[in-house]
N, C-alpha and C positions, 0 to 999 in steps of 0.2 A: 696960536695961543690954545691952551689946554680948556677944555670945557668947565665950566664952574663946577658942576657934580662931582668931578674927580678931587678936586681940592677938598670939597665939603665931606666926602665919603672917608679921605685921608684922615682929615682932622677926627673924624668921629671913631675910626678904627684904630688908630695907631697907638693910643694909649691903652687899647684892650687886647691887643696882639702882638705876638712876636714878629709877624710878618704881614705884609698886606701887597696884594697886588690887584689893580683896578683896571677892568677892560669897558672900554666905551666904543660901541658900535652905533652908526647911522647909516641907514640905507633908504634910497627912494627910486622908485622906478616909474614909468607912465606906459604901460603895455597898451599896445594896438594890434587887437586881434580881428582876422577876419575868419569866417567860418562858413564852409559850403558856400561859397561864391560872394558871401555879404559880410559887410561890417558888423561884427557882433559886440565887440566892447571896447570902450575906452575908458580907462581908470588909473588911479592914483595909488599906487602902494608905498608904504614908508614905515620904518622900523627905527626905533630910538630906544636903548635901552643899555645897561651896564651890568657886568658879571664881577663879582668879588671872590677873589680867593683869599683866606687868611690862615696865618699858623698861629694857633693859640695851645699852649700846654704841649707842644710837640705834636699836635694833630692838624690835619687839614680840613677846612671847612669851606663851604662854598654856597654862593645864593646869586639868584640874576632876577633883574626885574626891568619891565619896560614903564614903569612909574616912577618918574624922576622926582615926583613931590613928596615920597616916602622913604628918603635916603636912611633915615634913622633905623626904619623897620627892616631895611635891606642891611644894613649892617649887623643888626642884631641877629638877624636870621642867619648870617654868615657864621658869625660867633657861636649861635647855638647849634649848627650843625657839625661843629669842629669837636664837641663834645662827645660825638660819635662816629667822627671822621677816621679815614686811615691815618697812621703815622706819617708826619709830614717827612717824606724822603727827600725832598727838592729843596732848594733856596730859589727866592725870586731874583730877577735879572738885578746886575749890578748896575751903579750910578753909568750912566750913559745917556746920550741923546742920539736918537734914530730918527730921520725923515725919510718918507720915501711918498713924494707927492709928486705928481706930473701937472704940467700948467693944465689950467682949464680949457676944454674943448666946446666947441659950440655945437651939441648934438641937434639932429632935425626935430623941427617943432612936430607936433602932434597933426596938424594940417599936411605938412610935406609927406609925413609917414603914411597918411590915410591915401593921399594921392598916389603914392609909389605902391601901395597895396592894391588901390583899384585897377592900375596898369597892369601888375603882375596876374591880378585873376584874368583879366581880358585876354593878355597874351597867351596864358595857358588854356583858355577857351578857344582860342582861335586854332590851338593845335588840336583840341580834342574838346568839344563842347558838353561831353559825357562826364568828365572830370570834375568833381566837386572839389574846389580849390580851397586850401586853407594857407594863410598867411599871418607870421606874427613878427610884431616888433618889441623890443624891449630896450629901450634907453634908460640906463641906470647909473646912479652915484652910489659909490661906496666910501666911507670913512671909517677909521678905526684909530684910537688912542689908547695907550697902554701907560699906566703910571705904577710905580712901586715906591715902597716905603725907603727903600735902599737908595734912591735918586735916579732911578732908570725913567725915561720918558721917550716915548716912540709915537710917531704921526704918521698913518698911512692913508692917502686918499686918490681915488680913481674914478674915472667915467668910462663907461663903454655900451657898445651896442650891439644887441643880437639880431639876427635877422633869418627866419625860417620860411621855408615855401614848400608846400606838399599837395598831395590831393588824394581822392578817393576815387576809384574806378570800380563801379560795380557792372558786372557783366553776369547775370544769374545768379549763380552761387558762388562765383569768383569774386572775391574782395580783395582789390590791390591797394594798398597804401603806399605810397613813396614821397620821399621828402629829401631836402637838402637845408643845411643851416651855417651860419658863419657869425662869428663872434669878434668884433674889432673895438681898438680903443684909439681913437684920434683920427679915424678916416670912415668913410661910409664902407659898407660892405658891397661886395660886388654882385650886383642884383642881376647883371647879365649872365655871370657864370652861374648865380643859382638858377636862374631859368633854364641855361642851358643844361645844367646837370639833371635837372628833374625830368625836362622833355626827353633828353637821351636814354633816362632810365626807362621812362615809359615806352619809348620807341622800342629798346630790346625786348621789354617785357610785353610786346604786341602779340607776340607768340608764344603758347605755351607747348613745352616740350617735356620729354622724360628722360629719366637718366639711370643707368643700372647702379644698384649699389654694390659695394666692395671697397676697394682701395683704389682712389683715382687722386690724381692732383688737383689741388685746391688752392685757388688764389684768393687770398683775404685783401680786400681794399683796406686802405688807410681808416674808413669808417668802422670796418669789420674788426680790425686789429685793435682800434681804441676800444671797441664795444667788448671783446672777447678775451683778448690777450692782455691789455694794459691791468685789468684788475688782478689778473692772475700773478703778475710781476708784483705788484704793489703788496699782495698778501705775503708773497714768499721773501721780500725783502726788507718788510716791515721789522722793526727792532723790538716791537711787542711780541712778535711771532717767534723771535730768537730766544726772548726771555722765557717765555712759555712753551718752549721746546716744541713748538707746533710746525716749524718749517723745516723741511729736510736740508735746508742750506745753512744751518746755524753752525755746523762744523765743517763747511765746504768752501771757507775762504782761501783763494789761491788755487783752488781746483777748477779746471774745466768742466762745467755742468751742462752749458748749455752748446748749442752750434756756435763754431767760431765766428759764424757770420753776425750774431748778436753782440752788439755792442749796446748798453743802456746807460744813460746818465739822466740826471735831474740838473736842468739849467734855470733856476729861477730869476735870471736876468733877461729872458726873453719873453716877448708876447705879451698878451693881454693880462696873463695871470702872474706876472712878474712881481715879485716881492723882495725887498731889501731885508726884511726881517719876518719872523713868524709871530703868532698870536702869543708868545711867550715873552715878547721882547730879545729873541737870540737871533743874532744876524745870521742872514741865509748865505749859503755857498754853494757854486757848481760841485757835483760829485759824482765820480763815475761809480755805478753799482754793479755793472758787468761789462767786462772787456774782452772781445772776441771770445765769448763763452766763458770766461773765468770770473768766478764770483770776487769782487773785490770790496763790498763792504755793505752796510745795510743803512738806513735812516731812522732817526731817533728824534723823540721829544723829549722834554726833560725827565718825566718821571720813569718811563721805560729805559733811557739812558743812565740814569741814577742806579736802578736796580741791576742793570749790566756792569757798571763801575766804568762807564765811558762818557764822553760828552754829548751833549745834544747837538744834531748837525741841522738845527733851526728847522725842524719839520713838525713842530706842534701847532695844529691850526683847530680852529672850533667851528663848530655849524652853528650860526647864530651865536647865540649866547651861552652855549654849552661849554661844558670843561673841555680843555684843549686835548687834543689827542694826536698820534702820529699820523700825518698824510704827505704825499709829495705834491710838489707843484712842479708843473711843466716836465711831465716824464717825454723824455726823448730817445728814440730809437734810430741810432745811426743809417744813413741810406746805403744801399747797394749801388751797382754799377751797370744796372740794366734800366734801359728806359721801360716805363710801364707797358708801352704797347707791345713792345719784345717779350714782355713776360705773357702776355695773352697769346701772343703770335708762336709761342713755343708749345703751348698746350695742344696735344692730339686729340684728346678727349677728358675733358675734365670739368670743374664748376669754379664760377667765380661768387664767393660770399659778400654779399654788400650790406645787408640788414639781417638781424636776428631778432628772434621773439625773447624779449625779457633777457635775463641773465642765463637762461640754459640751465643745464643740470652740472655745473663746473664744481669739480672737488679742488678749489682753489690751492689749497695747502699741498696738495699732491700734484699740482701742476696739469691737471686733466680740465679738460672742457668737453661738452656735449651741449651742441645746440641747435635748435630748430631754425630753418630759414625762413625770414621774413620776405626776403628779396634776394634770389640768386638765379645766375644764368649759366646755360650750359655751353661750353666751348666744344667745337669740334673742327680740328685742323685749322686752329687758330683764328676762328671766326665765332663770335657769338651768335647762336641759332635759336635763341629764346629763353624763356624764364622756366624755372622749375619749381615745383610746387612739392608740397608735403615730405620735404627732404630734410636729413638730420646730418650733421657733419661732427665727427669727434676725434680728438687726439690729445697730446700730450707735449707741452712744451719742453720737456726734458728728451722727449725720443723721437718726435715728427722730425723727420729730414726735412731740410729746407732747400730747396734748389737755389732761390735767388731773391735777392729785395729789389725793389725799383730804386732807381737814382733819385726820382722825384719825391719829396715828403709833403706832407699836408698836416696843416692844424685841425684837430677835430676838438669842438667844443672848447677851444681856448686853453686845454691844458695837457694835450698830448700832441705831440709832433712826431709822425711816423710815415714810414714808406709802407707799400704795399709788399705783402710777402708771398712768394709762390712756394707751397709745401709742394715735395715730391709726390707722397701719398698721405692721405688721412681717410679715416673710416667712413664711409658715405653710406646712409640708410635710407630708403624710400618705402611709402606705403601708397596704395592704390586710393 
């Protein structure tokens, strides 16, 4: 059943506008946070609000509010912004009924999560009592309802649980922070795997080594691929970038631009972030963006698709109660044929990139990246020999030669499914 506010807003706005779209959002979470070995906070966070887009006198107006007691003021604000708004290039979703709700699941109680957190802290400290352990849980609920004056109604509802485990190890002036995390829906995270991942990374990092700069083989783990490369692909393949002539791929459809081992798809039917429709009430669809290095297409929301003279691909999403914009859901990179362990074994002298600092100095629309390593390892004769510090890696997704992709893939953050990538050589710089 639609929220009463939607009907009220529609009754207020429809007589005064040529088009009305109402977006209702409700989220709730109960984070549990351990910091420096101790339970730090138990909180409840909730958001409920409405965003309204109207078309009035051929122009687009927008307003949003979390105060559902002043709906008339909300509608008036949306109508007023239309007087100075952009020309309305879009039409709101046509009559249709879309439902994307999963059966409710029983998320762990706060008490259970606190007990799991305490156990993870103790087991990390059994490995190394000098590590200050951080653990975080975020069980959450999200609901979206969309209503248009043309008769469209959509309802989305999800529950999820994220878990993170990490630590800070201070050795003199050496500060080492390592973490791992998982996002799930309908089942518990694999806490044993989280613990194993973090301890393994710390074990590899117990020894600090050096690496000579220059052109070296570089292995990006799935987490590094998601951190460094996923954003590049999203920028290059955005319909907005095409219309603004900001992407070099705009005239490259049908041409092989990337390494033939790169096949990139979006599959909104998979995983935690699966969506049956976007935040403009457009049905989503799996789509191939790059096929064996060949550019096949771009992703679009309504606004930029209209400006390009094409149809939305169901990629209009909002950050909270903001206006919708073009975004990807479930960026999926096809796997290779080589086990991850064999990729490491193939390296005679190179480095593994696991964590990077921030977003680096990436020139996304040129396909270039330059990142400082937060956590990286040196490999000699197929063996990890220690952690490297003060190291930067740079390259281009257009030019960097790829040796192989791992046959295993990993979900990163619930929205990127990717293998590891072994580059034949990237630029590596170090400083003392």
